[in-house]
C-alpha positions as CSV (number, residue, x, y, z in Angstrom):
1,Q,-5.5,-14.0,13.4
2,V,-3.9,-11.4,11.2
3,Q,-6.0,-8.4,10.2
4,L,-5.1,-5.5,8.0
5,V,-7.3,-2.4,8.1
6,E,-6.9,0.5,5.6
7,S,-8.2,4.0,6.2
8,G,-7.8,7.4,4.8
9,G,-9.5,7.1,1.4
10,G,-11.9,9.7,0.0
11,L,-12.9,12.0,-2.8
12,V,-10.4,14.7,-3.7
13,Q,-9.6,16.9,-6.7
14,T,-6.7,16.7,-9.1
15,G,-3.5,17.8,-7.5
16,D,-4.7,17.1,-3.9
17,S,-3.0,14.8,-1.4
18,L,-4.2,11.9,0.7
19,R,-2.6,9.7,3.2
20,L,-3.7,6.1,3.5
21,S,-2.9,4.1,6.6
22,C,-2.8,0.3,7.1
23,A,-3.0,-0.9,10.6
24,A,-2.0,-4.5,11.3
25,S,-3.0,-6.7,14.2
26,G,-2.4,-10.3,15.2
27,R,1.3,-10.3,14.4
28,T,4.2,-7.9,14.3
29,F,5.1,-6.6,10.8
30,S,7.9,-4.3,11.8
31,S,10.3,-5.8,9.2
32,A,7.9,-7.7,7.0
33,A,7.4,-6.9,3.4
34,M,4.3,-4.8,3.0
35,G,2.7,-3.4,-0.1
36,W,0.0,-1.3,-1.6
37,F,-2.0,-2.3,-4.6
38,R,-4.9,-0.7,-6.3
39,Q,-7.7,-1.9,-8.5
40,A,-9.9,0.3,-10.8
41,P,-13.2,-0.9,-12.1
42,G,-12.8,-3.4,-14.9
43,K,-9.0,-3.6,-14.4
44,E,-6.7,-6.1,-12.7
45,R,-5.1,-5.3,-9.3
46,E,-1.9,-3.5,-9.9
47,F,1.2,-2.9,-7.8
48,V,1.6,0.6,-6.3
49,A,4.4,0.6,-3.7
50,A,6.1,-1.7,-1.3
51,I,8.5,-1.7,1.7
52,R,10.6,-4.5,3.1
53,G,13.1,-5.1,5.7
54,S,14.0,-3.3,8.9
55,G,15.9,-0.8,6.8
56,G,12.8,0.1,4.9
57,N,13.8,-0.6,1.3
58,T,11.0,0.8,-1.0
59,N,9.8,0.2,-4.5
60,Y,7.3,2.1,-6.6
61,A,5.3,1.6,-9.8
62,D,6.5,4.0,-12.5
63,S,3.1,5.6,-12.5
64,V,3.4,6.8,-8.9
65,K,7.1,7.4,-8.5
66,D,8.0,10.8,-7.2
67,R,4.4,11.4,-6.2
68,F,3.7,8.6,-3.6
69,T,5.7,7.6,-0.6
70,V,5.4,4.4,1.4
71,A,6.8,4.2,5.0
72,R,6.3,2.2,8.1
73,D,4.2,3.5,11.0
74,S,5.2,1.7,14.2
75,A,2.3,3.3,16.0
76,I,-0.2,1.2,14.1
77,N,2.2,-1.8,13.4
78,G,1.7,-1.1,9.7
79,V,2.4,1.3,6.9
80,Y,1.1,4.4,5.3
81,L,1.0,5.6,1.7
82,Q,1.4,9.4,1.2
83,M,-0.1,10.3,-2.1
84,N,0.6,13.8,-3.5
85,G,-0.3,15.3,-6.9
86,L,-3.2,13.0,-7.3
87,K,-4.6,12.4,-10.8
88,P,-7.9,11.0,-12.0
89,E,-6.1,7.9,-13.2
90,D,-5.2,7.2,-9.5
91,T,-8.9,6.5,-8.8
92,A,-9.2,3.0,-7.5
93,V,-9.7,0.8,-4.5
94,Y,-6.4,0.7,-2.6
95,F,-5.4,-2.5,-0.8
96,C,-2.8,-3.0,1.8
97,A,-1.0,-6.4,1.8
98,A,1.6,-8.1,4.1
99,R,3.9,-11.0,3.5
100,A,4.1,-13.6,6.2
101,M,7.3,-13.4,8.2
102,S,7.6,-17.2,7.9
103,R,8.3,-16.8,4.2
104,F,11.8,-16.2,3.0
105,T,12.3,-12.5,2.2
106,A,14.8,-12.0,-0.6
107,P,16.5,-8.7,-1.3
108,R,14.2,-7.9,-4.2
109,A,11.0,-6.0,-4.8
110,Y,7.8,-7.8,-4.1
111,T,5.3,-6.5,-6.7
112,L,3.0,-9.4,-7.4
113,P,-0.2,-10.1,-5.4
114,S,1.1,-13.7,-5.0
115,D,4.0,-12.3,-3.0
116,Y,1.7,-11.4,-0.2
117,D,-0.3,-13.5,2.3
118,Y,-2.6,-11.1,4.1
119,W,-4.9,-8.4,2.6
120,G,-7.0,-5.6,3.9
121,Q,-10.5,-4.9,2.7
122,G,-9.6,-1.9,0.7
123,T,-10.3,1.9,0.8
124,Q,-11.7,3.9,-2.1
125,V,-9.8,6.8,-3.5
126,T,-11.6,8.9,-6.1
127,V,-9.9,11.8,-7.8
128,S,-12.1,14.2,-9.7
129,S,-10.8,16.2,-12.7
């Protein structure tokens, strides 16, 4: 049974940094497409960042580009999301997602929730102004 567990969320001030981690179990995701999404109250879940392939191709939403970094963490069979220069508009529940290895992985960005098969429970990030 695949399980994704996020950690690292919290309450920070504008300009601070946080590092979210996503630990996976039940399967190896060393080259799978994995992504981060977020959902603020009253809003739809939106794409934040993704990584795919053993080479670690990454993609970012325009709103977080140059501030956030996604990378694999082999120690936890998962990924982390380094968030710098946090803004109040970054406040949301952040979810980790993984695409099943059995699905064909094309050389393109996976930015839709439907691109992923497994989800974590989410971790709250709150940025105060």
